[in-house]
TIKOLDREN-622604 format. One record per residue (C-alpha): residue number from 1; x, y negated, z. Coordinates in pm, 1 decimal. Each point is the difference from the previous one (the first is absolute). Example, Ala and Ser with C-alpha at 12.3 -4.5 7.8 and 13.67 -1.06 7.14 Angstrom:
2
ATOM | i | xx | yy | zz
ATOM | 1 | 1230.0 | 450.0 | 780.0
ATOM | 2 | 137.0 | -344.0 | -66.0
This chain:
80
ATOM | i | xx | yy | zz
ATOM | 1 | 0.0 | 0.0 | 0.0
ATOM | 2 | 132.6 | -342.3 | -93.4
ATOM | 3 | -78.5 | -168.8 | 333.3
ATOM | 4 | 190.6 | 263.2 | 191.8
ATOM | 5 | 297.4 | -43.0 | -230.2
ATOM | 6 | -4.8 | -377.4 | 49.3
ATOM | 7 | -15.4 | 43.9 | 377.1
ATOM | 8 | 292.8 | 242.4 | -6.3
ATOM | 9 | 209.7 | -238.6 | -207.7
ATOM | 10 | -94.7 | -293.7 | 223.0
ATOM | 11 | 122.5 | 185.8 | 307.5
ATOM | 12 | 349.0 | -4.8 | -148.1
ATOM | 13 | 1.0 | -380.4 | -34.5
ATOM | 14 | 91.4 | -253.9 | 267.2
ATOM | 15 | -298.0 | -165.2 | 172.4
ATOM | 16 | 44.1 | -336.5 | -170.4
ATOM | 17 | -15.0 | 160.1 | -344.2
ATOM | 18 | -293.9 | 217.3 | 100.4
ATOM | 19 | -209.1 | -295.7 | 106.7
ATOM | 20 | 86.3 | -196.4 | -312.3
ATOM | 21 | -84.3 | 292.3 | -227.2
ATOM | 22 | -327.1 | 70.8 | 177.9
ATOM | 23 | -93.9 | -367.8 | -21.0
ATOM | 24 | 59.5 | 6.9 | -374.4
ATOM | 25 | -205.9 | 318.9 | -32.0
ATOM | 26 | -281.9 | -153.5 | 206.3
ATOM | 27 | -3.0 | -311.2 | -218.1
ATOM | 28 | -11.7 | 211.2 | -315.7
ATOM | 29 | -280.8 | 220.0 | 132.6
ATOM | 30 | -199.7 | -302.7 | 112.7
ATOM | 31 | 43.1 | -165.9 | -338.8
ATOM | 32 | -107.2 | 315.0 | -182.8
ATOM | 33 | -296.2 | 46.0 | 233.0
ATOM | 34 | -115.3 | -356.8 | -69.3
ATOM | 35 | 3.7 | 75.6 | -371.5
ATOM | 36 | -194.3 | 322.9 | 51.2
ATOM | 37 | -260.1 | -172.6 | 217.0
ATOM | 38 | -42.8 | -273.8 | -259.4
ATOM | 39 | -57.6 | 257.8 | -273.2
ATOM | 40 | -250.9 | 186.2 | 218.1
ATOM | 41 | -187.3 | -324.8 | 68.1
ATOM | 42 | -12.8 | -75.5 | -374.2
ATOM | 43 | -134.6 | 346.5 | -74.7
ATOM | 44 | -256.7 | -37.1 | 276.7
ATOM | 45 | -119.9 | -333.3 | -141.0
ATOM | 46 | -36.5 | 147.2 | -348.6
ATOM | 47 | -195.0 | 298.0 | 133.2
ATOM | 48 | -228.6 | -222.0 | 205.1
ATOM | 49 | -66.1 | -215.6 | -303.6
ATOM | 50 | -73.8 | 302.7 | -216.9
ATOM | 51 | -223.4 | 160.9 | 259.0
ATOM | 52 | -183.7 | -328.5 | 59.3
ATOM | 53 | -71.3 | -29.8 | -372.7
ATOM | 54 | -108.9 | 364.1 | -26.3
ATOM | 55 | -222.4 | -33.6 | 306.7
ATOM | 56 | -169.0 | -309.9 | -141.8
ATOM | 57 | -53.2 | 179.5 | -329.8
ATOM | 58 | -147.6 | 300.0 | 183.1
ATOM | 59 | -240.9 | -223.0 | 195.1
ATOM | 60 | -100.1 | -176.7 | -320.4
ATOM | 61 | -60.8 | 333.0 | -175.7
ATOM | 62 | -208.0 | 132.3 | 290.9
ATOM | 63 | -203.5 | -322.4 | 6.6
ATOM | 64 | -70.4 | 16.2 | -372.9
ATOM | 65 | -87.9 | 370.4 | 26.1
ATOM | 66 | -251.5 | -61.3 | 279.8
ATOM | 67 | -151.2 | -289.6 | -194.2
ATOM | 68 | -44.1 | 216.0 | -309.3
ATOM | 69 | -145.1 | 285.2 | 206.8
ATOM | 70 | -248.3 | -229.2 | 173.1
ATOM | 71 | -108.9 | -145.6 | -336.0
ATOM | 72 | -45.3 | 351.6 | -144.3
ATOM | 73 | -197.6 | 120.7 | 300.6
ATOM | 74 | -221.6 | -307.7 | -6.6
ATOM | 75 | -55.4 | 38.4 | -375.8
ATOM | 76 | -88.7 | 369.1 | 35.8
ATOM | 77 | -252.7 | -78.5 | 275.2
ATOM | 78 | -174.5 | -254.5 | -223.3
ATOM | 79 | -3.2 | 240.3 | -296.6
ATOM | 80 | -183.1 | 272.7 | 195.5
């Protein structure tokens, strides 16, 4: 495992180097995590937008369907 290997190598270094290296690694990980979180937020926004549009379209379709059904039922009652 890569983490274990890094820890083993770090044990061989003097403390001052260890702390400096781990600070650099922490900064890199934090920077990468910020990028990942930003991408996830962008994906989430796109999905919400898509789902909002699809939901509105579904409600519109259901409304039109019920309107047509009520007109047909009313028409059939008057025909009989």
